[in-house]
Biopython code that builds the backbone (N, CA, C, O; Angstrom):
import numpy as np
from Bio.PDB.StructureBuilder import StructureBuilder

atoms = [
    (1, "MET", "N", (-12.965, -40.890, 37.207)),
    (1, "MET", "CA", (-11.774, -41.375, 37.805)),
    (1, "MET", "C", (-12.144, -42.015, 39.262)),
    (1, "MET", "O", (-11.318, -42.404, 40.088)),
    (2, "ILE", "N", (-13.663, -42.040, 39.406)),
    (2, "ILE", "CA", (-14.128, -42.659, 40.641)),
    (2, "ILE", "C", (-14.452, -44.264, 40.301)),
    (2, "ILE", "O", (-14.064, -45.283, 40.873)),
    (3, "ALA", "N", (-15.656, -44.005, 38.692)),
    (3, "ALA", "CA", (-15.037, -45.693, 38.086)),
    (3, "ALA", "C", (-14.890, -45.955, 37.670)),
    (3, "ALA", "O", (-15.652, -46.559, 36.915)),
    (4, "GLU", "N", (-13.566, -45.863, 37.560)),
    (4, "GLU", "CA", (-12.359, -46.355, 36.956)),
    (4, "GLU", "C", (-11.810, -46.817, 37.921)),
    (4, "GLU", "O", (-11.765, -48.047, 37.945)),
    (5, "ASN", "N", (-10.990, -45.839, 39.438)),
    (5, "ASN", "CA", (-11.062, -46.757, 40.996)),
    (5, "ASN", "C", (-11.494, -47.780, 41.184)),
    (5, "ASN", "O", (-10.868, -48.636, 41.809)),
    (6, "THR", "N", (-12.951, -48.012, 40.583)),
    (6, "THR", "CA", (-13.892, -48.988, 40.998)),
    (6, "THR", "C", (-13.375, -49.991, 40.685)),
    (6, "THR", "O", (-12.663, -50.832, 41.233)),
    (7, "GLN", "N", (-13.902, -49.794, 39.502)),
    (7, "GLN", "CA", (-13.706, -50.621, 38.127)),
    (7, "GLN", "C", (-12.232, -51.854, 38.730)),
    (7, "GLN", "O", (-12.301, -53.026, 39.102)),
    (8, "THR", "N", (-11.276, -51.107, 38.619)),
    (8, "THR", "CA", (-10.583, -51.046, 38.979)),
    (8, "THR", "C", (-9.785, -52.640, 40.700)),
    (8, "THR", "O", (-9.049, -53.617, 40.839)),
    (9, "GLN", "N", (-10.653, -51.787, 41.404)),
    (9, "GLN", "CA", (-10.441, -52.568, 42.279)),
    (9, "GLN", "C", (-10.980, -54.264, 42.214)),
    (9, "GLN", "O", (-10.442, -55.353, 42.412)),
    (10, "MET", "N", (-12.760, -53.643, 41.702)),
    (10, "MET", "CA", (-13.095, -54.649, 40.906)),
    (10, "MET", "C", (-12.889, -55.974, 40.968)),
    (10, "MET", "O", (-13.065, -56.944, 41.705)),
    (11, "ARG", "N", (-12.253, -55.520, 39.452)),
    (11, "ARG", "CA", (-11.140, -56.154, 38.345)),
    (11, "ARG", "C", (-10.406, -57.234, 39.863)),
    (11, "ARG", "O", (-10.620, -58.430, 40.063)),
    (12, "LYS", "N", (-9.751, -56.514, 40.501)),
    (12, "LYS", "CA", (-8.500, -57.236, 40.975)),
    (12, "LYS", "C", (-8.905, -57.886, 41.789)),
    (12, "LYS", "O", (-7.872, -58.274, 42.335)),
    (13, "GLY", "N", (-10.083, -58.515, 42.541)),
    (13, "GLY", "CA", (-9.901, -59.218, 43.496)),
    (13, "GLY", "C", (-10.856, -60.163, 42.433)),
    (13, "GLY", "O", (-10.743, -61.384, 42.325)),
    (14, "ILE", "N", (-11.547, -59.551, 41.890)),
    (14, "ILE", "CA", (-12.222, -60.427, 40.645)),
    (14, "ILE", "C", (-11.310, -61.729, 40.081)),
    (14, "ILE", "O", (-11.666, -62.890, 39.880)),
    (15, "LEU", "N", (-9.882, -61.031, 39.887)),
    (15, "LEU", "CA", (-8.768, -61.823, 39.195)),
    (15, "LEU", "C", (-8.010, -62.621, 39.769)),
    (15, "LEU", "O", (-7.276, -63.371, 39.125)),
    (16, "GLU", "N", (-8.047, -62.607, 41.054)),
    (16, "GLU", "CA", (-6.760, -63.687, 42.171)),
    (16, "GLU", "C", (-7.729, -64.664, 42.528)),
    (16, "GLU", "O", (-7.488, -65.834, 42.824)),
    (17, "TYR", "N", (-9.012, -64.025, 42.475)),
    (17, "TYR", "CA", (-10.674, -65.900, 42.108)),
    (17, "TYR", "C", (-10.367, -66.560, 41.709)),
    (17, "TYR", "O", (-10.293, -67.764, 41.954)),
    (18, "CYS", "N", (-9.880, -65.498, 40.386)),
    (18, "CYS", "CA", (-9.654, -66.719, 39.488)),
    (18, "CYS", "C", (-8.641, -67.325, 38.555)),
    (18, "CYS", "O", (-8.584, -67.894, 37.465)),
    (19, "ILE", "N", (-7.612, -66.774, 39.873)),
    (19, "ILE", "CA", (-6.373, -66.663, 39.479)),
    (19, "ILE", "C", (-6.179, -68.492, 39.853)),
    (19, "ILE", "O", (-5.769, -69.327, 39.046)),
    (20, "LEU", "N", (-6.614, -68.762, 41.319)),
    (20, "LEU", "CA", (-6.698, -69.686, 41.577)),
    (20, "LEU", "C", (-8.091, -70.246, 41.679)),
    (20, "LEU", "O", (-8.606, -70.585, 42.744)),
    (21, "SER", "N", (-8.662, -70.319, 40.502)),
    (21, "SER", "CA", (-9.085, -71.393, 40.149)),
    (21, "SER", "C", (-8.693, -71.970, 39.079)),
    (21, "SER", "O", (-8.990, -73.104, 38.703)),
    (22, "ILE", "N", (-7.784, -70.938, 38.392)),
    (22, "ILE", "CA", (-7.512, -71.720, 37.363)),
    (22, "ILE", "C", (-6.397, -72.923, 38.093)),
    (22, "ILE", "O", (-6.386, -74.154, 38.060)),
    (23, "ILE", "N", (-5.591, -72.001, 38.680)),
    (23, "ILE", "CA", (-4.739, -73.019, 38.883)),
    (23, "ILE", "C", (-5.171, -73.996, 39.481)),
    (23, "ILE", "O", (-4.760, -75.044, 38.982)),
    (24, "SER", "N", (-6.027, -74.168, 40.603)),
    (24, "SER", "CA", (-6.587, -75.606, 41.263)),
    (24, "SER", "C", (-7.566, -76.527, 39.941)),
    (24, "SER", "O", (-8.678, -76.971, 40.226)),
    (25, "ARG", "N", (-6.994, -76.700, 38.597)),
    (25, "ARG", "CA", (-7.624, -78.204, 38.006)),
    (25, "ARG", "C", (-6.263, -78.561, 37.853)),
    (25, "ARG", "O", (-5.981, -79.606, 37.267)),
    (26, "GLY", "N", (-5.172, -77.635, 38.424)),
    (26, "GLY", "CA", (-3.794, -78.550, 37.643)),
    (26, "GLY", "C", (-2.600, -78.002, 38.309)),
    (26, "GLY", "O", (-2.604, -77.224, 39.263)),
    (27, "GLU", "N", (-1.378, -78.589, 37.581)),
    (27, "GLU", "CA", (0.098, -78.031, 37.698)),
    (27, "GLU", "C", (0.021, -76.579, 36.538)),
    (27, "GLU", "O", (-1.037, -76.879, 35.984)),
    (28, "ILE", "N", (0.383, -75.487, 35.976)),
    (28, "ILE", "CA", (0.183, -75.168, 34.953)),
    (28, "ILE", "C", (1.297, -74.090, 34.846)),
    (28, "ILE", "O", (1.217, -73.290, 35.778)),
    (29, "TYR", "N", (1.842, -73.955, 34.382)),
    (29, "TYR", "CA", (3.384, -72.885, 34.150)),
    (29, "TYR", "C", (2.253, -70.916, 33.684)),
    (29, "TYR", "O", (1.218, -70.786, 33.032)),
    (30, "ALA", "N", (3.043, -69.920, 34.329)),
    (30, "ALA", "CA", (2.096, -68.945, 33.536)),
    (30, "ALA", "C", (2.069, -67.984, 32.430)),
    (30, "ALA", "O", (1.891, -66.767, 32.378)),
    (31, "SER", "N", (2.231, -68.631, 31.816)),
    (31, "SER", "CA", (1.690, -68.371, 30.080)),
    (31, "SER", "C", (0.889, -69.120, 29.826)),
    (31, "SER", "O", (0.073, -68.953, 28.919)),
    (32, "ASP", "N", (0.941, -70.124, 30.578)),
    (32, "ASP", "CA", (-1.231, -71.227, 30.028)),
    (32, "ASP", "C", (-2.482, -70.139, 30.863)),
    (32, "ASP", "O", (-3.444, -69.596, 30.319)),
    (33, "ILE", "N", (-2.000, -70.052, 32.583)),
    (33, "ILE", "CA", (-2.769, -69.175, 33.141)),
    (33, "ILE", "C", (-2.709, -67.515, 32.670)),
    (33, "ILE", "O", (-3.705, -67.022, 33.201)),
    (34, "ILE", "N", (-1.946, -66.383, 31.872)),
    (34, "ILE", "CA", (-2.730, -65.551, 31.116)),
    (34, "ILE", "C", (-3.705, -65.807, 30.388)),
    (34, "ILE", "O", (-4.803, -65.354, 30.713)),
    (35, "ALA", "N", (-3.505, -66.961, 28.668)),
    (35, "ALA", "CA", (-4.195, -67.046, 28.055)),
    (35, "ALA", "C", (-5.428, -67.372, 28.747)),
    (35, "ALA", "O", (-6.430, -66.749, 28.395)),
    (36, "GLU", "N", (-5.519, -68.111, 29.534)),
    (36, "GLU", "CA", (-7.157, -68.495, 30.112)),
    (36, "GLU", "C", (-7.765, -66.799, 30.517)),
    (36, "GLU", "O", (-8.772, -66.238, 30.084)),
    (37, "LEU", "N", (-6.697, -66.278, 31.526)),
    (37, "LEU", "CA", (-7.530, -65.220, 32.279)),
    (37, "LEU", "C", (-7.864, -63.805, 30.791)),
    (37, "LEU", "O", (-8.479, -62.744, 30.900)),
    (38, "LYS", "N", (-7.005, -64.541, 29.258)),
    (38, "LYS", "CA", (-6.863, -63.412, 28.252)),
    (38, "LYS", "C", (-7.660, -63.813, 27.022)),
    (38, "LYS", "O", (-7.468, -63.569, 25.830)),
    (39, "LYS", "N", (-9.055, -64.819, 27.942)),
    (39, "LYS", "CA", (-10.104, -66.130, 26.904)),
    (39, "LYS", "C", (-10.512, -65.036, 27.476)),
    (39, "LYS", "O", (-10.793, -64.048, 26.798)),
    (40, "ALA", "N", (-10.628, -65.050, 29.110)),
    (40, "ALA", "CA", (-12.073, -64.569, 29.781)),
    (40, "ALA", "C", (-12.273, -63.664, 30.209)),
    (40, "ALA", "O", (-13.113, -63.335, 31.046)),
    (41, "GLN", "N", (-11.060, -62.787, 29.374)),
    (41, "GLN", "CA", (-11.076, -61.368, 28.685)),
    (41, "GLN", "C", (-11.066, -60.455, 30.008)),
    (41, "GLN", "O", (-11.817, -59.481, 30.059)),
    (42, "LEU", "N", (-9.754, -60.944, 31.654)),
    (42, "LEU", "CA", (-10.179, -60.868, 32.336)),
    (42, "LEU", "C", (-8.539, -59.888, 32.406)),
    (42, "LEU", "O", (-8.370, -58.855, 33.053)),
    (43, "LEU", "N", (-7.824, -60.380, 31.806)),
    (43, "LEU", "CA", (-6.193, -59.862, 32.031)),
    (43, "LEU", "C", (-6.402, -59.054, 30.574)),
    (43, "LEU", "O", (-6.902, -59.419, 29.510)),
    (44, "VAL", "N", (-5.779, -57.760, 31.018)),
    (44, "VAL", "CA", (-5.070, -56.778, 29.969)),
    (44, "VAL", "C", (-4.626, -56.062, 30.191)),
    (44, "VAL", "O", (-5.124, -54.962, 29.952)),
    (45, "VAL", "N", (-2.749, -56.223, 31.111)),
    (45, "VAL", "CA", (-2.005, -55.631, 31.011)),
    (45, "VAL", "C", (-1.453, -57.735, 31.730)),
    (45, "VAL", "O", (-2.098, -58.319, 32.600)),
    (46, "GLU", "N", (-0.451, -58.214, 31.157)),
    (46, "GLU", "CA", (-0.106, -59.333, 31.733)),
    (46, "GLU", "C", (0.844, -59.522, 32.916)),
    (46, "GLU", "O", (1.146, -60.395, 33.731)),
    (47, "GLY", "N", (1.270, -57.840, 32.491)),
    (47, "GLY", "CA", (2.221, -57.574, 33.998)),
    (47, "GLY", "C", (1.851, -57.645, 35.095)),
    (47, "GLY", "O", (2.573, -57.618, 36.092)),
    (48, "THR", "N", (-0.076, -57.809, 35.051)),
    (48, "THR", "CA", (-0.858, -57.478, 36.486)),
    (48, "THR", "C", (-0.455, -58.717, 37.153)),
    (48, "THR", "O", (-0.104, -58.606, 38.328)),
    (49, "LEU", "N", (-0.439, -60.154, 36.487)),
    (49, "LEU", "CA", (-0.044, -61.181, 36.384)),
    (49, "LEU", "C", (0.669, -61.272, 37.457)),
    (49, "LEU", "O", (-0.013, -61.569, 38.438)),
    (50, "TYR", "N", (2.265, -61.070, 37.751)),
    (50, "TYR", "CA", (3.279, -61.951, 38.105)),
    (50, "TYR", "C", (3.222, -61.212, 39.842)),
    (50, "TYR", "O", (3.687, -61.732, 40.856)),
    (51, "PRO", "N", (2.468, -59.810, 39.728)),
    (51, "PRO", "CA", (2.490, -58.921, 41.465)),
    (51, "PRO", "C", (1.150, -60.598, 42.221)),
    (51, "PRO", "O", (1.638, -61.340, 43.073)),
    (52, "LEU", "N", (-0.142, -60.829, 41.795)),
    (52, "LEU", "CA", (-0.602, -60.793, 41.779)),
    (52, "LEU", "C", (-0.175, -63.045, 42.490)),
    (52, "LEU", "O", (-0.647, -63.790, 43.349)),
    (53, "LEU", "N", (0.925, -63.137, 41.416)),
    (53, "LEU", "CA", (1.362, -64.170, 42.015)),
    (53, "LEU", "C", (2.104, -65.007, 43.026)),
    (53, "LEU", "O", (2.236, -66.067, 43.639)),
    (54, "THR", "N", (2.534, -63.651, 42.736)),
    (54, "THR", "CA", (3.705, -63.876, 43.533)),
    (54, "THR", "C", (2.619, -63.380, 45.277)),
    (54, "THR", "O", (1.884, -64.277, 45.690)),
    (55, "ARG", "N", (2.628, -62.788, 45.632)),
    (55, "ARG", "CA", (1.571, -62.277, 47.120)),
    (55, "ARG", "C", (0.905, -63.565, 46.940)),
    (55, "ARG", "O", (1.005, -64.315, 47.911)),
    (56, "LEU", "N", (0.276, -63.988, 45.977)),
    (56, "LEU", "CA", (-0.586, -65.495, 46.618)),
    (56, "LEU", "C", (0.192, -66.483, 47.373)),
    (56, "LEU", "O", (0.062, -66.818, 48.550)),
    (57, "LYS", "N", (1.604, -67.172, 45.868)),
    (57, "LYS", "CA", (2.338, -67.661, 46.489)),
    (57, "LYS", "C", (3.175, -67.046, 48.175)),
    (57, "LYS", "O", (3.816, -67.830, 48.875)),
    (58, "ASN", "N", (2.922, -65.133, 48.655)),
    (58, "ASN", "CA", (3.658, -65.576, 49.695)),
    (58, "ASN", "C", (2.193, -65.360, 51.277)),
    (58, "ASN", "O", (2.064, -65.311, 52.501)),
    (59, "ASN", "N", (1.689, -65.327, 50.384)),
    (59, "ASN", "CA", (0.178, -65.558, 51.551)),
    (59, "ASN", "C", (-0.357, -67.561, 51.799)),
    (59, "ASN", "O", (-1.470, -68.002, 52.085)),
    (60, "GLY", "N", (1.133, -68.436, 51.507)),
    (60, "GLY", "CA", (0.521, -69.432, 51.983)),
    (60, "GLY", "C", (-1.032, -70.100, 50.334)),
    (60, "GLY", "O", (-1.915, -70.820, 50.799)),
    (61, "LEU", "N", (-1.128, -69.856, 49.058)),
    (61, "LEU", "CA", (-1.888, -70.059, 48.795)),
    (61, "LEU", "C", (-1.704, -71.111, 47.795)),
    (61, "LEU", "O", (-2.264, -72.206, 47.741)),
    (62, "LEU", "N", (-0.803, -70.587, 46.989)),
    (62, "LEU", "CA", (0.483, -71.064, 45.608)),
    (62, "LEU", "C", (1.515, -72.134, 45.955)),
    (62, "LEU", "O", (1.222, -72.730, 46.992)),
    (63, "SER", "N", (2.258, -72.400, 45.571)),
    (63, "SER", "CA", (3.553, -72.646, 45.587)),
    (63, "SER", "C", (3.965, -72.846, 44.540)),
    (63, "SER", "O", (2.893, -72.843, 43.935)),
    (64, "TYR", "N", (4.867, -73.070, 43.626)),
    (64, "TYR", "CA", (5.258, -73.661, 42.474)),
    (64, "TYR", "C", (6.332, -74.606, 42.607)),
    (64, "TYR", "O", (6.602, -75.071, 43.715)),
    (65, "THR", "N", (7.242, -75.071, 41.129)),
    (65, "THR", "CA", (8.133, -75.965, 41.205)),
    (65, "THR", "C", (8.481, -75.634, 39.622)),
    (65, "THR", "O", (7.730, -75.276, 38.714)),
    (66, "TRP", "N", (10.448, -75.987, 39.639)),
    (66, "TRP", "CA", (10.564, -75.448, 38.071)),
    (66, "TRP", "C", (10.536, -77.269, 38.273)),
    (66, "TRP", "O", (10.485, -78.115, 39.166)),
    (67, "LYS", "N", (10.636, -77.108, 36.186)),
    (67, "LYS", "CA", (10.833, -78.164, 35.249)),
    (67, "LYS", "C", (11.264, -77.523, 34.128)),
    (67, "LYS", "O", (10.902, -76.529, 33.500)),
    (68, "GLU", "N", (12.668, -78.846, 33.971)),
    (68, "GLU", "CA", (13.005, -78.270, 32.768)),
    (68, "GLU", "C", (11.964, -78.029, 31.067)),
    (68, "GLU", "O", (11.077, -78.800, 30.701)),
    (69, "SER", "N", (12.297, -77.120, 30.519)),
    (69, "SER", "CA", (11.820, -77.658, 29.012)),
    (69, "SER", "C", (12.388, -77.657, 28.012)),
    (69, "SER", "O", (13.312, -76.894, 27.732)),
    (70, "SER", "N", (11.756, -78.832, 27.048)),
    (70, "SER", "CA", (12.969, -78.670, 25.526)),
    (70, "SER", "C", (12.466, -77.904, 24.737)),
    (70, "SER", "O", (12.169, -78.211, 23.582)),
    (71, "SER", "N", (12.302, -76.809, 25.246)),
    (71, "SER", "CA", (12.536, -75.566, 24.296)),
    (71, "SER", "C", (13.984, -73.805, 25.060)),
    (71, "SER", "O", (14.749, -72.977, 24.565)),
    (72, "GLY", "N", (13.609, -74.121, 26.090)),
    (72, "GLY", "CA", (14.762, -72.954, 26.403)),
    (72, "GLY", "C", (14.679, -73.522, 27.963)),
    (72, "GLY", "O", (14.286, -74.655, 28.244)),
    (73, "PRO", "N", (15.286, -72.158, 29.284)),
    (73, "PRO", "CA", (15.104, -72.267, 30.554)),
    (73, "PRO", "C", (13.898, -72.796, 30.329)),
    (73, "PRO", "O", (13.004, -72.639, 29.497)),
    (74, "PRO", "N", (14.283, -74.142, 32.232)),
    (74, "PRO", "CA", (13.821, -74.097, 33.074)),
    (74, "PRO", "C", (12.412, -73.243, 33.296)),
    (74, "PRO", "O", (12.491, -72.043, 33.034)),
    (75, "ARG", "N", (11.193, -73.725, 33.733)),
    (75, "ARG", "CA", (9.667, -72.846, 33.578)),
    (75, "ARG", "C", (9.495, -73.321, 35.009)),
    (75, "ARG", "O", (9.961, -74.378, 35.433)),
    (76, "LYS", "N", (8.632, -72.263, 35.870)),
    (76, "LYS", "CA", (7.970, -71.999, 36.524)),
    (76, "LYS", "C", (6.736, -72.443, 36.764)),
    (76, "LYS", "O", (5.887, -71.665, 36.330)),
    (77, "TYR", "N", (6.068, -73.924, 37.582)),
    (77, "TYR", "CA", (4.652, -74.683, 36.951)),
    (77, "TYR", "C", (4.359, -74.125, 38.260)),
    (77, "TYR", "O", (5.050, -74.343, 39.255)),
    (78, "TYR", "N", (3.111, -73.257, 38.229)),
    (78, "TYR", "CA", (2.503, -73.105, 39.966)),
    (78, "TYR", "C", (1.426, -74.435, 39.612)),
    (78, "TYR", "O", (1.135, -74.990, 38.553)),
    (79, "GLN", "N", (0.901, -74.693, 41.338)),
    (79, "GLN", "CA", (0.079, -75.180, 41.998)),
    (79, "GLN", "C", (-0.941, -74.757, 43.113)),
    (79, "GLN", "O", (-1.111, -73.560, 42.887)),
    (80, "ILE", "N", (-1.518, -75.014, 43.927)),
    (80, "ILE", "CA", (-2.597, -74.910, 44.524)),
    (80, "ILE", "C", (-2.202, -75.212, 45.996)),
    (80, "ILE", "O", (-2.100, -76.433, 46.119)),
    (81, "THR", "N", (-1.888, -74.428, 47.395)),
    (81, "THR", "CA", (-1.914, -75.666, 48.294)),
    (81, "THR", "C", (-3.256, -75.630, 49.021)),
    (81, "THR", "O", (-4.298, -75.060, 48.699)),
    (82, "ALA", "N", (-2.922, -76.500, 50.243)),
    (82, "ALA", "CA", (-3.981, -76.771, 51.144)),
    (82, "ALA", "C", (-5.320, -75.573, 51.630)),
    (82, "ALA", "O", (-6.537, -75.535, 51.813)),
    (83, "GLU", "N", (-4.264, -74.820, 51.663)),
    (83, "GLU", "CA", (-4.722, -73.146, 52.341)),
    (83, "GLU", "C", (-5.039, -72.667, 50.810)),
    (83, "GLU", "O", (-5.767, -71.679, 50.704)),
    (84, "GLY", "N", (-4.610, -73.212, 49.755)),
    (84, "GLY", "CA", (-5.078, -72.293, 49.147)),
    (84, "GLY", "C", (-6.803, -72.842, 48.381)),
    (84, "GLY", "O", (-7.784, -72.256, 47.925)),
    (85, "ARG", "N", (-6.465, -74.000, 48.560)),
    (85, "ARG", "CA", (-8.121, -74.871, 48.293)),
    (85, "ARG", "C", (-8.980, -74.646, 49.291)),
    (85, "ARG", "O", (-10.002, -75.293, 49.058)),
    (86, "THR", "N", (-9.111, -73.735, 50.802)),
    (86, "THR", "CA", (-9.756, -73.897, 51.701)),
    (86, "THR", "C", (-10.026, -72.574, 51.410)),
    (86, "THR", "O", (-11.235, -72.390, 51.553)),
    (87, "VAL", "N", (-9.415, -71.506, 51.045)),
    (87, "VAL", "CA", (-9.641, -70.357, 51.090)),
    (87, "VAL", "C", (-10.398, -69.620, 49.458)),
    (87, "VAL", "O", (-10.976, -68.577, 49.155)),
    (88, "LEU", "N", (-9.988, -70.812, 48.791)),
    (88, "LEU", "CA", (-11.278, -70.919, 47.168)),
    (88, "LEU", "C", (-12.140, -71.368, 47.317)),
    (88, "LEU", "O", (-13.046, -71.127, 46.519)),
    (89, "SER", "N", (-12.423, -72.485, 48.663)),
    (89, "SER", "CA", (-13.973, -73.029, 48.118)),
    (89, "SER", "C", (-14.366, -71.763, 49.080)),
    (89, "SER", "O", (-15.569, -71.516, 49.003)),
    (90, "ARG", "N", (-13.644, -70.899, 49.970)),
    (90, "ARG", "CA", (-14.393, -69.682, 51.025)),
    (90, "ARG", "C", (-14.984, -68.840, 49.759)),
    (90, "ARG", "O", (-16.207, -68.845, 49.900)),
    (91, "LEU", "N", (-14.632, -68.119, 48.583)),
    (91, "LEU", "CA", (-14.714, -67.045, 47.957)),
    (91, "LEU", "C", (-14.857, -67.601, 46.558)),
    (91, "LEU", "O", (-14.604, -67.021, 45.502)),
    (92, "ASP", "N", (-15.472, -69.280, 46.810)),
    (92, "ASP", "CA", (-16.705, -69.913, 46.190)),
    (92, "ASP", "C", (-18.023, -69.702, 46.203)),
    (92, "ASP", "O", (-18.721, -69.719, 45.189)),
    (93, "VAL", "N", (-18.734, -69.338, 48.204)),
    (93, "VAL", "CA", (-19.262, -69.199, 48.716)),
    (93, "VAL", "C", (-19.467, -68.007, 48.348)),
    (93, "VAL", "O", (-20.538, -67.870, 47.755)),
    (94, "THR", "N", (-18.859, -67.090, 48.467)),
    (94, "THR", "CA", (-19.139, -65.514, 48.359)),
    (94, "THR", "C", (-19.095, -65.302, 46.509)),
    (94, "THR", "O", (-20.172, -64.786, 46.211)),
    (95, "TRP", "N", (-18.662, -65.413, 45.863)),
    (95, "TRP", "CA", (-18.667, -65.430, 45.032)),
    (95, "TRP", "C", (-20.496, -65.349, 44.782)),
    (95, "TRP", "O", (-21.167, -64.325, 44.654)),
    (96, "LYS", "N", (-21.015, -66.915, 44.770)),
    (96, "LYS", "CA", (-22.949, -66.573, 44.931)),
    (96, "LYS", "C", (-23.391, -65.790, 45.692)),
    (96, "LYS", "O", (-24.432, -65.133, 45.709)),
    (97, "GLU", "N", (-22.008, -65.931, 46.765)),
    (97, "GLU", "CA", (-23.653, -64.740, 47.686)),
    (97, "GLU", "C", (-23.092, -63.401, 47.192)),
    (97, "GLU", "O", (-24.013, -62.647, 47.508)),
    (98, "LEU", "N", (-22.183, -62.654, 46.629)),
    (98, "LEU", "CA", (-22.099, -62.165, 45.457)),
    (98, "LEU", "C", (-23.013, -61.556, 44.359)),
    (98, "LEU", "O", (-23.615, -60.483, 44.407)),
    (99, "VAL", "N", (-22.984, -62.572, 43.249)),
    (99, "VAL", "CA", (-24.441, -62.292, 42.180)),
    (99, "VAL", "C", (-25.226, -62.225, 42.956)),
    (99, "VAL", "O", (-25.965, -61.275, 42.698)),
    (100, "PHE", "N", (-25.625, -62.945, 44.188)),
    (100, "PHE", "CA", (-27.176, -63.446, 44.364)),
    (100, "PHE", "C", (-27.675, -61.742, 44.812)),
    (100, "PHE", "O", (-28.788, -61.218, 44.852)),
    (101, "ALA", "N", (-26.233, -61.190, 45.119)),
    (101, "ALA", "CA", (-26.839, -59.748, 46.164)),
    (101, "ALA", "C", (-26.821, -58.908, 45.414)),
    (101, "ALA", "O", (-27.470, -57.916, 45.748)),
    (102, "VAL", "N", (-26.057, -58.853, 43.978)),
    (102, "VAL", "CA", (-25.923, -58.185, 43.141)),
    (102, "VAL", "C", (-27.021, -58.437, 42.041)),
    (102, "VAL", "O", (-26.854, -57.565, 41.189)),
    (103, "GLU", "N", (-27.694, -58.960, 41.817)),
    (103, "GLU", "CA", (-28.261, -58.948, 40.796)),
    (103, "GLU", "C", (-29.623, -58.486, 40.911)),
    (103, "GLU", "O", (-30.448, -58.093, 40.086)),
    (104, "THR", "N", (-29.634, -58.736, 42.920)),
    (104, "THR", "CA", (-31.273, -58.248, 43.583)),
    (104, "THR", "C", (-31.347, -57.502, 43.656)),
    (104, "THR", "O", (-32.408, -56.885, 43.558)),
    (105, "SER", "N", (-29.639, -56.771, 44.006)),
    (105, "SER", "CA", (-30.171, -55.017, 44.332)),
    (105, "SER", "C", (-30.353, -54.473, 42.563)),
    (105, "SER", "O", (-30.916, -53.468, 42.128)),
    (106, "LEU", "N", (-29.624, -55.598, 41.816)),
    (106, "LEU", "CA", (-30.265, -54.294, 40.693)),
    (106, "LEU", "C", (-31.149, -54.668, 39.214)),
    (106, "LEU", "O", (-30.899, -54.630, 38.010)),
    (107, "GLN", "N", (-32.181, -55.002, 39.978)),
    (107, "GLN", "CA", (-33.828, -56.162, 39.562)),
    (107, "GLN", "C", (-34.193, -54.933, 39.698)),
    (107, "GLN", "O", (-33.606, -54.083, 40.367)),
    (108, "GLY", "N", (-35.464, -54.751, 38.884)),
    (108, "GLY", "CA", (-35.934, -53.036, 38.723)),
    (108, "GLY", "C", (-35.183, -52.133, 38.452)),
    (108, "GLY", "O", (-35.520, -50.991, 38.764)),
    (109, "ARG", "N", (-34.124, -52.331, 37.888)),
    (109, "ARG", "CA", (-33.717, -50.642, 37.456)),
    (109, "ARG", "C", (-33.440, -50.231, 36.431)),
    (109, "ARG", "O", (-33.091, -50.907, 35.462)),
    (110, "ASN", "N", (-33.590, -48.643, 36.500)),
    (110, "ASN", "CA", (-34.055, -48.234, 34.993)),
    (110, "ASN", "C", (-33.134, -47.033, 34.731)),
    (110, "ASN", "O", (-32.852, -45.975, 35.292)),
    (111, "ASP", "N", (-32.742, -47.809, 33.423)),
    (111, "ASP", "CA", (-31.141, -47.051, 33.136)),
    (111, "ASP", "C", (-31.452, -45.662, 31.807)),
    (111, "ASP", "O", (-30.517, -44.966, 31.411)),
]
sb = StructureBuilder()
sb.init_structure("model")
sb.init_model(0)
sb.init_chain("A")
sb.init_seg("    ")
for serial, (resi, resn, name, xyz) in enumerate(atoms, 1):
    if name == "N":
        sb.init_residue(resn, " ", resi, " ")
    sb.init_atom(name, np.array(xyz, "f"), 0.0, 1.0, " ", f" {name:<3s}", serial, name[0])
structure = sb.get_structure()
């Protein structure tokens, strides 16, 4: 149970970082974000994405625009804000530091 909780918390933080990274490449539709996350084996349940997008938007890191779709109702396309880019840059540095720290601490471990 403890391991599952830790895994969930680790995944959640990494997922937010990856969502920002994906959206930073350019305007994107939610189903395309889902496809990217599934390809990376980061998304297990699609319903996880929408609350994260809402939180990132409410924190000023993302915005969205509605665009007409030839195949149905208008679609919401997400883009990263200037604040989102600033946060992503900081997260990039933090990620590199964490990877180094974890790899260093795991060296020489006997399993």
